[in-house]
DOLO-26633 format. One record per residue (C-alpha): residue number from 1; residue in three letters; chain; z, y, x. Coordinates in pm, 1 decimal. Example, Ala and Ser with C-alpha at 12.3 -4.5 7.8 and 13.67 -1.06 7.14 Angstrom:
# DOLO-26633
    n  res  chain        pz        py        px
    1  ALA      A     780.0    -450.0    1230.0
    2  SER      A     714.0    -106.0    1367.0
//
This chain:
# DOLO-26633
    n  res  chain        pz        py        px
    1  MET      A   16590.8  -14666.5   -3640.0
    2  ASN      A   16324.8  -14496.4   -3431.5
    3  ALA      A   16370.3  -14138.6   -3319.8
    4  SER      A   16004.5  -14081.4   -3248.1
    5  LYS      A   15669.1  -14249.1   -3255.3
    6  PHE      A   15732.7  -14361.1   -2897.4
    7  GLY      A   16007.9  -14601.3   -3002.3
    8  ALA      A   16311.8  -14422.6   -2860.9
    9  GLU      A   16620.2  -14497.5   -3068.2
   10  TYR      A   16891.2  -14260.7   -3179.6
   11  ALA      A   17216.3  -14296.2   -2995.2
   12  LEU      A   17519.0  -14323.3   -3220.3
   13  SER      A   17701.9  -13998.9   -3157.0
   14  ASP      A   18077.7  -13954.0   -3188.1
   15  ASP      A   18025.0  -13754.9   -3508.5
   16  MET      A   17842.0  -14045.1   -3670.8
   17  ALA      A   18095.9  -14302.8   -3556.0
   18  GLU      A   18336.7  -14198.2   -3830.6
   19  PHE      A   18095.7  -14319.9   -4102.5
   20  PRO      A   18117.1  -14683.9   -4213.9
   21  ALA      A   17840.9  -14914.1   -4098.1
   22  GLY      A   17646.5  -14877.4   -4422.1
   23  HIS      A   17661.6  -14497.5   -4420.0
   24  THR      A   17497.3  -14319.3   -4132.6
   25  GLY      A   17525.0  -13976.1   -4289.3
   26  ALA      A   17178.3  -13993.0   -4440.6
   27  PHE      A   17103.8  -13756.1   -4725.7
   28  GLU      A   17079.9  -13940.4   -5055.6
   29  VAL      A   16847.1  -13798.9   -5320.5
   30  PRO      A   16973.3  -13871.8   -5672.1
   31  TYR      A   16724.7  -14036.0   -5904.0
   32  PRO      A   16591.2  -13779.8   -6153.4
   33  ARG      A   16674.1  -13816.8   -6518.9
   34  SER      A   16408.3  -13987.7   -6722.6
   35  CYS      A   16394.6  -13717.0   -6989.6
   36  CYS      A   16467.2  -13347.2   -6974.9
   37  CYS      A   16586.6  -13348.2   -7335.8
   38  SER      A   16876.7  -13590.6   -7322.6
   39  SER      A   17167.2  -13555.7   -7562.5
   40  GLY      A   17337.0  -13302.4   -7333.5
   41  ASP      A   17027.4  -13085.1   -7328.6
   42  ALA      A   16993.3  -13075.8   -7707.4
   43  ASP      A   17243.1  -12788.3   -7719.0
   44  LEU      A   17040.8  -12597.5   -7460.9
   45  LEU      A   16718.9  -12650.0   -7652.7
   46  GLU      A   16881.0  -12532.1   -7976.3
   47  ALA      A   17020.9  -12225.3   -7798.2
   48  ALA      A   16678.0  -12148.9   -7652.2
   49  ARG      A   16516.6  -12174.2   -7997.3
   50  THR      A   16781.3  -11945.9   -8146.9
   51  MET      A   16737.6  -11687.2   -7870.4
   52  ARG      A   16358.2  -11699.5   -7898.0
   53  GLU      A   16367.7  -11637.6   -8273.2
   54  ALA      A   16612.0  -11350.3   -8226.0
   55  LEU      A   16399.9  -11195.6   -7950.4
   56  GLN      A   16084.0  -11220.6   -8160.4
   57  GLU      A   16246.2  -11044.8   -8453.4
   58  VAL      A   16401.6  -10774.9   -8234.2
   59  TRP      A   16071.2  -10717.0   -8058.1
   60  LEU      A   15896.4  -10651.6   -8389.9
   61  VAL      A   16160.3  -10394.0   -8482.1
   62  MET      A   16150.7  -10230.8   -8137.6
   63  ASP      A   15773.2  -10215.2   -8149.0
   64  ALA      A   15791.7  -10044.1   -8488.8
   65  LEU      A   16017.8   -9779.5   -8330.9
   66  GLY      A   15737.4   -9684.2   -8092.6
   67  ALA      A   15666.7   -9337.9   -7955.2
   68  TYR      A   15398.1   -9275.4   -8216.7
   69  GLN      A   15653.4   -9277.0   -8501.6
   70  SER      A   15807.3   -8963.4   -8641.8
   71  ASP      A   16185.0   -8924.0   -8643.0
   72  ASP      A   16201.2   -8984.1   -9017.3
   73  ASP      A   16004.8   -9308.0   -8982.5
   74  ARG      A   16234.4   -9421.0   -8702.6
   75  LEU      A   16542.7   -9350.8   -8914.2
   76  SER      A   16395.7   -9545.2   -9203.9
   77  ILE      A   16336.2   -9841.8   -8971.1
   78  LEU      A   16693.1   -9820.5   -8836.8
   79  HIS      A   16828.3   -9830.3   -9193.6
   80  SER      A   16590.3  -10105.2   -9307.4
   81  PRO      A   16675.1  -10469.8   -9381.2
   82  LYS      A   16448.4  -10570.9   -9088.8
   83  PHE      A   16678.2  -10394.4   -8842.5
   84  SER      A   16988.7  -10546.3   -9002.8
   85  SER      A   16832.0  -10891.9   -8989.6
   86  ALA      A   16734.7  -10849.7   -8623.6
   87  ALA      A   17085.1  -10732.5   -8533.1
   88  TYR      A   17234.5  -11030.1   -8719.0
   89  ARG      A   17003.1  -11272.0   -8536.4
   90  VAL      A   17099.6  -11130.1   -8196.9
   91  ARG      A   17471.7  -11155.1   -8281.1
   92  THR      A   17423.1  -11513.7   -8398.3
   93  ALA      A   17228.3  -11605.1   -8083.4
   94  MET      A   17498.2  -11454.5   -7862.3
   95  ILE      A   17772.3  -11650.3   -8042.8
   96  LYS      A   17578.7  -11977.3   -8030.9
   97  THR      A   17489.9  -11946.5   -7664.2
   98  GLN      A   17849.6  -11872.9   -7563.6
   99  ARG      A   17938.0  -12225.7   -7678.1
  100  VAL      A   17675.8  -12385.4   -7452.5
  101  ALA      A   17776.8  -12458.4   -7093.7
  102  ILE      A   17493.6  -12407.1   -6848.5
//
C-alpha cells in the first residue's frame, strides 16, 4: 500500500499489529440496500401516510379558525364534526406511530 504518490509505504505500527493479516483497520462501507421500501420500511411508509392525512385535516380546521373569524364562528368550528374528525385522526396517527420503531 502506498502512502503517497511518491511510493513511500506505510509502516505497520504497533496499533495495527493487533489486527489479523486480512484486517488492517480499514473502514468498511456497507453496501446500500437496493430499495428504500423493503418490508421493514412498509410500516414507516404507512405511518407517514397516516400522519400526512391527519396533518392535512388538522391544517384545514386550524386555517378555518383564523384571525378573521368571529368568536361565535370559532366556537361553531370547535364543536363541528370536522374538528372531531381531525382530533380522531391525530389520535389514530399517534397510536399507529408509537408501534413503529424508528
